[in-house]
C-alpha positions as CSV (number, residue, x, y, z in Angstrom):
1,X,-33.5,-30.2,-0.3
2,X,-32.3,-29.0,-3.8
3,X,-28.8,-29.9,-5.1
4,X,-26.2,-27.1,-5.3
5,X,-24.6,-27.0,-8.7
6,X,-20.8,-27.2,-9.2
7,X,-20.6,-23.6,-10.3
8,X,-22.4,-22.3,-7.2
9,X,-20.0,-24.4,-5.0
10,X,-17.0,-23.0,-6.8
11,X,-18.3,-19.4,-6.5
12,X,-18.9,-19.9,-2.8
13,X,-15.3,-21.3,-2.3
14,X,-13.8,-18.3,-4.3
15,X,-15.9,-15.8,-2.3
16,X,-14.6,-17.4,0.9
17,X,-11.0,-17.2,-0.3
18,X,-11.4,-13.6,-1.3
19,X,-12.6,-12.7,2.2
20,X,-9.6,-14.4,3.7
21,X,-7.2,-12.3,1.7
22,X,-5.8,-9.5,3.9
23,X,-4.5,-6.3,2.6
24,X,-0.9,-5.5,3.3
25,X,0.6,-2.6,5.2
26,X,3.6,-1.1,3.6
27,X,5.9,1.2,5.6
28,X,8.3,4.0,4.5
29,X,10.6,6.1,6.6
30,X,13.1,8.8,5.6
31,X,15.8,6.7,7.4
32,X,14.6,3.3,6.2
33,X,16.7,0.9,4.2
34,X,14.6,-2.2,4.5
35,X,11.9,-4.3,2.9
36,X,8.8,-2.3,3.7
37,X,7.7,-3.7,7.0
38,X,7.1,-1.6,10.1
39,X,10.4,-2.9,11.7
40,X,12.3,-2.5,8.4
41,X,10.7,0.3,6.3
42,X,11.5,1.4,2.8
43,X,13.6,4.5,2.6
44,X,11.9,6.3,-0.3
45,X,8.2,7.2,-1.0
46,X,8.7,6.0,-4.6
47,X,9.7,2.5,-3.5
48,X,6.6,2.4,-1.3
49,X,4.2,3.5,-4.0
50,X,5.7,0.9,-6.4
51,X,4.9,-2.0,-4.0
52,X,1.2,-2.1,-3.2
53,X,-1.7,-4.2,-4.6
54,X,-5.3,-3.3,-4.4
55,X,-6.4,-2.9,-0.8
56,X,-3.0,-2.2,0.6
57,X,-2.1,0.8,2.7
58,X,1.2,2.7,2.5
59,X,2.2,4.3,5.8
60,X,4.7,7.2,5.8
61,X,6.6,7.3,9.1
62,X,7.5,10.6,10.8
63,X,10.2,12.8,9.3
64,X,11.1,14.9,6.3
65,X,11.2,13.3,2.9
66,X,13.3,15.1,0.2
67,X,12.8,13.4,-3.1
68,X,15.0,14.6,-6.0
69,X,12.7,13.2,-8.7
70,X,8.9,13.4,-9.1
71,X,7.0,10.7,-7.4
72,X,5.2,8.6,-10.0
73,X,2.1,6.8,-8.8
74,X,1.3,4.2,-11.5
75,X,-0.8,1.7,-9.6
76,X,-4.4,1.9,-8.5
77,X,-6.7,-0.2,-6.4
78,X,-10.3,-0.8,-7.1
79,X,-13.5,0.9,-6.1
80,X,-13.9,-1.6,-3.2
81,X,-10.2,-2.1,-2.5
82,X,-8.4,1.2,-2.9
83,X,-4.7,1.8,-2.3
84,X,-4.2,4.3,0.6
85,X,-1.2,6.5,1.3
86,X,-1.2,8.2,4.7
87,X,0.9,9.1,7.7
88,X,1.3,6.4,10.3
89,X,-0.7,7.1,13.5
90,X,-0.9,10.8,12.6
91,X,2.9,11.2,12.8
92,X,4.2,14.4,11.3
93,X,5.3,13.9,7.7
94,X,6.9,16.6,5.6
95,X,7.6,16.2,1.9
96,X,10.2,18.8,1.0
97,X,10.0,19.4,-2.7
98,X,12.9,21.8,-2.9
99,X,15.1,19.3,-4.8
100,X,12.5,18.4,-7.3
101,X,12.9,19.4,-11.0
102,X,11.0,22.3,-12.4
């Protein structure tokens, strides 16, 4: 049986750790004031889009969001671990842009 080199062993360990990493779910609600969990969602879309890492999903809970500044998305995922932004369980989400500049 051939010996496995140290670099191959390290690569195997790193691959195993990468598979154990679980993407986070981030929650936003128009009435939220919390830390981004489902039980305690953020209250602004901007706060939610500032929080994720590659592979995370940002869920918008039902309701009307009325931002007064443009939402700036400055983070991105990767080709294999994108960041997703979607409504939670097909809840009705309205983004009212009436108060936005311009």
